N, C-alpha and C positions, 0 to 999 in steps of 0.2 A: 520467484515468483513466489509465497510463504504462508505460513502458519495457520492454523487454527480452524478454519471452517471445515466443513466436511463434505469434500467429495468422498469423504471417508465414512460417512454414515450410510445407512442402508437405503436412504432416499436419494433418488436422482435429482440433481439440482438443475433446473432448466431456466436460463436467463429470461427475465421478463421483457416485454416489448419496450417498456421504459428504459430498462438497462441496455438494450441494443441500441436505442436511439441515442442514449447518453454516450455510449461507447463510440458511436460513429461521430458524435459532435466533438469528443475529445481527440479522436483520431485525425480530425481535420487540421490539427496542429496549431502552433502559436500564431502562424501567419494569419489565419482566418480570424482569430480573436483580436489581433491588432487591427485588422481592417475594420472590424466591428466598432472597436473603440475609436478609431480615427473617423468613422462616420457619425459618431455621436458628438453633437455640438457641445453638450454639457461637459464631456470629457476633455475635448480639445480646448475649450475656453478656460475652464478651471486649471488645466495643466499648464497653459501658457501663462496665466496670471500668477499662479504659485511659483512657476519657474523664474518669471521676471523678479518677483519680490525677493526670493532667496538668492537669485544671481546678484542682485544689488547688494544684499547682505554680505555675500562673499567678496564683493569688490569694495567693501567699505574702506579698507586702508587706503585705497587710491581715489575714491570719490567723496569721502566725508571731509568737509572743510575744516572740522574741528574734532577734538577728542570728545569722548562721551561725557566726561566729567569736567571738561575745560569751561570754567565760569568767567564771565566778563560782567563785572558789576554795572558797567555803563549800558549794558544790553538787557537788564532785567525787564521782562515782559515786553521785549521788542516786538513790534508788529510784523505780520506777514509781509515779505518783500523787502525787508531790511537788507542792505548789501551784505553778502556772505552769511546771511541768516534767512534763507529763502522761506522757511516756514515760521520764522520768529524765534524768540528765545523764551525760556520758562522763567519761573519765579526766582531762580538762582542765576540767571544770565547764561544758561547752557543752550547750545544750539539744538533746536528741536529736530531738525532734519538729520543731523549727525546721530543724535540719540535713537532716532527711529531706525537708522541703518544698523547701529550696534545692537539695538533690541531685536531686530530681525535675526541676527546671528544667535543671540541668546535663545530665541524661539526655536531656531533650527536645531541647535545643539540639544535642547530640551526634548524636542520630538524624536531625534535620533536615539538618544540615550534611553528615554522612557519606553519607546516602542520597541527598540532593539532588545532591551532586556526582557520585556514581556514576551516577545516573539521566541527568543531563544529558550527561556525557561519554560514557557507554555508549550511550545512545539515538542521539545525533548520529553517533557513529562507526559504530554498527551500521546506521543508515539509509544512510549514505554507502557503507560497505563492502559492504553487500548489494545496493544498488540499482545502483551504477555498475559499470564494467567490471573486468576481471581485474587490471589494474595497481593500480587504487585499492584493490581488496580485498587485494592482496599487501601494500601498505604498511600497511593498518590491521591485517592479521593479524600482520605482523612486530612492529609496535609493541606490541600487546596481548599477544602471546605472550611478548615480552621483559618486559612489566610483570608477567606472572603468575609469572615466575621470581624476582621480588624477595621476599625474606622480610619480609613486611609488618610485624609487630610489632617485629622487630629494627631495621628502618629507622625506625620511629616513635621508638624509644628513642634511636637514634643521632642523630636530628635534633632531640632536645630542646634542645640548646644553641642551635640555629638558631631554633627556634620560641619560645624564651624560656619554655618550659613552658606556653604558652597552649594549653589543650585544644581551643579552637576551630580554630586553625591545624592542630593535630594531626589533628583530624577531617576538615578539608578534604583533608589529605594521604591520610588513610585512605580517603576517598571515591574518590580517584583509583585507589588500589589495589584497590577493589571493583569499578571500572568494567569490567574484562575480563569478569566474569560477565554483566553487563547486555549488553555488547557481543555476546557469543556468542548470547544469547537473541534479540536484535533482529536481528542478521545472518541467523540461520537462518530466522526468520519472514519477513523481507523477501525472501530468496532464493525462498521459496515464493510469496508473494503477488504479487510483481512479475511473475509469469508468468500471472496472472489476466487474462482477456480484458477485464474492465472497466477495468483499468489501462492496457492498450494502447489501449482506446477513448478513455480520457481523453487520452492522449498524441496520438492522431490528431486529436481535436477541437481541439487547439491549446494545451492546458494545459501550463505549464512544469514542470520537474522538482520544483522546490520546492513548488508547489501540489499536485502529485500525492503527493509524500511527506507533506506536512502533512495532507492530507485523506483520501486513499484508502489510504495505506500505514500511516501512524501509527495510524489507528483500529483496525487489525488487531492491532498489536503492544501496544496500550494495556493489555489485560487481563493478559497475562503480566508486564508491567512492574510493574503495580500489586501483583501477587502477590509478585514478587522484592523490591520495595521493602519490603513488610511484614517479610520475613525479614531484610533488610539493616539495617532499623532496629534490630531486637533485637541484631544483631552489633555495630553501631556502639556502642550503649550498653554491651555486654559488654566491648569492647575498651577504651573509655574507663575503665570501672570497673576493669578488670584492670591498666591502667597506673597508675591512682591507688593501687590496692592495693600495687603494687610500690614506691610512693613516687616514681614518675616524673611530674614536672610540679610545678605550683605547689601548695604546701600550703595556700594560702589559699582555694582553689576547693573548695567542698563537694561531695562525690561519694560515691556508694554505696561505691565501692572503698576510699576513705580511711576511711569509717566502719567498714567491715568489718575493715580493717587495724587500726584502733584497738580495736575490740571484740575481735579475735583476740588482741591483746596483753593484753587485760584479761579474758580468757575465764573464768579461775578465780575472779576477784573479783566481777564483775558479768556473768554469762553472757547476760542479755537485751540487753545493748548490741550483741552480735554478731547477735542474732536479728532485731531490727527492719529494718536495711538489707538483710540477707540475704533476708528475707521479701518486702520491697517489690521488690527487684531480681528475685527469682525470679518474682513475679507479672507484672511488666512483660515480662520475657523470654518467659515461657510464653504471655502474652497475645498477643504478636506472632507467635509460632509458630502458635498456634491460629487467629489472625486470618488469617494467610497461608493456612492450610489451608482455611478457609472461602471465602476469595476464589478459591483455586484451584478448588475444587468448583463455584463459581458462574460463574467467568469464563473458565476455560481452555477453548480450542477444539480443533479437530482438529490433528493433526500437520501441520507444513508439508511441502509436497511438494518434491521435489528440483528443481533448476534447471540449465539449461545454462549453462555458463560459457564465455565467449569473449572474444577481443580486439576492439577496435574496428577497423572496416574501414580498410585502407590501400589507396587506389586511385589510379591515375593515369588521370584522366578525358580521354577523347579529345574533341576539338572536334567540333561538328556544325554543319551549315548552319542558317541562320535559318528558322524555321517560316514557312509561308505565312500570308497574312493571315487566312484563315478557319480555319486549324488552331490549336486551342487547346492541344493536347497532341501533341507529336511525340517519339516514342521511336525512337532510331537506334542500330542495332548494339549493343544492350544485352547485356552479359555479367555474370552473377552466379555466384560460386563460393564453395565452402566448403572448409576444410581437413578432411581425413579423419584418422582416428586414426593411420593408418600414415604420415602426412606428405604424402600426395598431395593434390592439389587437384581437387576435383570440381565441374564446372560444371553448374548446374541451369538456367541461361538462357544460350542460345548464339546471340548475334547477333540478338536480336529487334528488329524495326523495325515500328512501326505509328503511325498518326495518328488523332486524334479531332478532328473538326471542331465548330465552335460549333453548338449546337442539335442534335447528332447523338447517337444511342445506338449504341455499338459493343459487340458481344458478344465476350468472349475466352473461347473454349470449349476444353476439354480434360479428360482424365481426371485423377484425383488423381496429383500427382507430375509433371505436365506442365510446371510452371514458371509457370503463369498467376498464382497468388497472389504469387509472388516478383516478377513483373513489376509487378503492382499496388502492392506495398508498397515497391518501389524508388521508384515515383513518389511515394509519401507520405513517403519518407525514414525508414521505421521498420523496416528490415531488422535482424535480430539483430546483436549486436556482432561475431560471428565472420565475418559475411558480407564478401565482397570484391567490388568492381566493377572489374575490371581494364581495362575498355573500355566505351565507350558514351556516349550523350547522352540526357538527358530534358529537353526544353524545354517549359515552360509559359508560354504567351503570349510565346515568344521568349526567355525567361529560363531559363538553364541551372540546373536544380535540383540536380544532382550536385555543383556547386561550393559550394552554400550550407551554412552551419553549421546545427546543430540549432536554435539560437536564431532564425536567419533563416527556417528552415522552419516554426517555430511560428507565425510571422506569416501564413503561407500556409495551413497545415493548419487546417481548421475554418472558415476564413473564405472563402478562394477555392477550395480543394479540400476537399470533405467526403467523409465515409466512412460507409457503412452496413455493418455486420458480418453474418456469417452465423449467429451464435448470439446472438440478442437477450437472452435471459435471462442469459447469462454475461457479456455486455458491460455490464450494469447492476450497479453496486455494491449488494450486498444490504443494506448498512448504512444507506443513505440513501434518502429518498423520491425517486421518480422526477422530480418537479417540481424538487427541489433540484438534481439532477444536470444536468437540461437547462438550468436557468437558469445554472448554473456554466459550461456549455459556451458558451452564447450570450454571456455576459459576457467569456469568454476570447477570443471571436472578434470581438466588437463593442464599441465604446466606449459602452455603454448603462448606465443604472442598474439596480439590482435590480428596481425596480417596473416599468420598461420591459421588461426581459427576461422577467419573470413574465407580463406582458400578452401579449408576443409569443408565448411558449411556449403559453399557454392558447388563443390564437387558432389556432396551428398544430395543436394537438392536436384541435381541433374540425375543422380543415380536412382533416386526414388520416383523418377518419371515426370518431373516438372519441366515442361517444354522450354520455358525461358527462366532459368534460375536467377539471373540478375534482376529481372523485373519482379519476381516474387520476393527476392532478398530486400528489395527497396520499397515493398508495399506495406501498407498497414493491414491488419487483419480483416477489416471490413471490405477491403478491396479485392479479396480472392474468395473462392468458393470454399465450402466446407471440405470437400475432398482434397483440394490443394492445401488447406490448412492442416489437415490430418497428415498428409504426405510431409509437410514441413516439420510437423512435431515428431514424426517417425525419423526423419533425417537428424533432427537434434537429439533424439533418444539414442541412436546407434552411433553418433559421432565419436564417442569415446570407446567404441568397440566393447560394450559391457558383456559381462559373462552371463547375466540373467536379465531378461526383459519382461517386465510385467505389463500386460495390455488389459486395461480395464474397459470392457465393452468398446473396442476400438472401432466398430462399424455401426453403432447404434444410431448416431445422428446422420448417417449417410443413406443415399438411395441405393437401390439393389445393384445397379450397374457399378457404382463407385465402391460398394462394399466388396464385390468380387475382386476388383482391381487392388484394393488395399489388402485383402487376404492373400492374393498371389504375391504381392510385394513383401508382406511379412514372411511368408514361407521362403521366398527367395533370399532375403536378407538373413534369415535364421540359418539357412544351409550355407550361405556364403561366409558368414562370420562364426559359425559353430556355436551360436548362443543357445542357452536353455531359454525357453519362453513359457511363462505362465499367463494363460488367457482367461480372464474373468468374463463370462458371458452367460446369457439366458437362452442363446440361440444354438440349437443343436446342428444347424446348417453350418455355422462357423466351425464347430467341433469337427464335423465330417470333412470339411475342407482342409483344415491345417493341423489338426491335433494328432498326436500319436497315442495318448492316453487321456482318459477323462475321469474326473471325480465329480459325483453328483451330490449337492448339498441340499438339505431340507432342515429348516428351523435350527440352523447352527450346527448341524451334524453332517458328516459324510455318510450317506446311506449306500452308496455303491462306488466302486473304483475298479476300473477294467481297461483293457485295450479298446480302442475305438471300434474296430471291426467286431470284436466280441460283444460289446455293449449294444451296438446297433443290431446285430444279428440275434442276440439272446439276452435281453435285459433281465435282470433277476429281480430287482425291487419294484414294488407297485408304483412308487413315486416316479421312478425312471420310465416305467411303461406309460404312466399318465402323461409325462412331458413329451415323450416321443409320439404318443397318440395324438397330442395337440397339434402336431405339424405334419405327420405322415399317416397314411392309411396303414392298416395292418399288413396289407400285401406288400407295399412299398418297403416297409420296415424290414420284412423278412427276405425279400428278393433283391431289391436294388441297392439298399444302403450298404451291405457288406462289401460289394464290389467297389462302390465309390470310395468308401472309407479306406478299403485296402489300397486303392490307387493313390488316395491322398496321403496315406501313411507312408 
């Protein structure tokens, strides 16, 4: 699921109504899209016409009565209907029907080569430029902006001596010149989709960037690229025909442009010679335009959202002492900062130190913007590109995480450190079934076969209380409730039996009844698997239910740290008292909470 947007920032991202509608439309699958296309007369008619034209081109060796350059002097300017010359012959005595068939093949090859190169180059560059950081995007932008300044047709003519007049090489070059258009489409779409929570969830689950790009990002840009390819195919055919009309290239290659040029020279003697290639070329070009319009109506989704652009963090990491034998996660003097628009550096985490012991549940509590999510995502190594860690240490089982590369962190994320998000519906890719996504995460974290991963996921779906695991496994995210989605994500998170589970506001988007069920499930799984759990929350009710200890954050700092019973019974810091006072009366804090907390602990 991947990179770059922030569930990691201090703001909670809530999907818009438009995003939800778009997700449901995508989740309806390819079948509904195909039905829509098949109900569109424009798509059906143009597809059939283009298919018939190019099918006749492919069958040319068997149905063409003459070779494309086979000339018969006795047939010069032969009229339509001449035996074995159904459309007549041109000024050189060549069969017009046979040349039309061979020219169709030339057009088809031109479309495939030009469009294919443009799509391959543009899509790869767009994925890389949109997904990775500012420096990579700067390089790709510079290259493709430079390419756009090149006068395309003039370059193709100038390079004719180099290409030897071979239209295939010319079309390969033309495909490169078309690539900037594809690049811009893909880059803009990727900038939007890489900020989706399900992409972040994929990255946290341990999937590599190539896997995320190929599965979760490419599927979003696929529709617009198909649309663009339809229009580019017509452009490639027109450019090849135009060059042939000008006499640029090999005279031996049959082409609509060469036929039109010949007919134009002979216009007053035999006007129909000009008609046939112009008619077929016009039908093909119009067919691709109408086909592109039909595809756009059926496939085009919502506009991409804007994205934050930032540089990769550059930090000098301070050394920290080795963790104790029972401490699985130790954060020491952690600082996280971001550059402001005016050039200042703003610290959002200021010297945080805390430890999570094996088999323990630690609650990290604070208001929105207190830095608790930034602390958690520093541990996962998924802070946004512009984040900086000027000082601090994060040790997992004694291993310094801040010194690890992203490739090394991927071996830990999802397998040893798992993550449960706060927005279950936004963290599932709407384009894929739930089971497919969970299996993908399990196989990224564990060396198991697809069959083993499937069995493990189904067993865990049953374990987390889903009544019909198979049905949920086969469902799309919009087909289940938020509580079911959260249970599915919990199943995926614990599938690899992680040593540390980070739960970021795991009950925020759920109603009160479902919240209680999810908290009970988390506590049961924690005890069953012996995991350490770090729960990020603003809700002291969650703390009372499942936590052993609690750390309170305010404006990037830990202001109080204590056992749950002790903090509920005798809070020390004014900020802690204020938070507790916002949810409980003074009497209930002092009399009821200790007993409940003690029972929960």
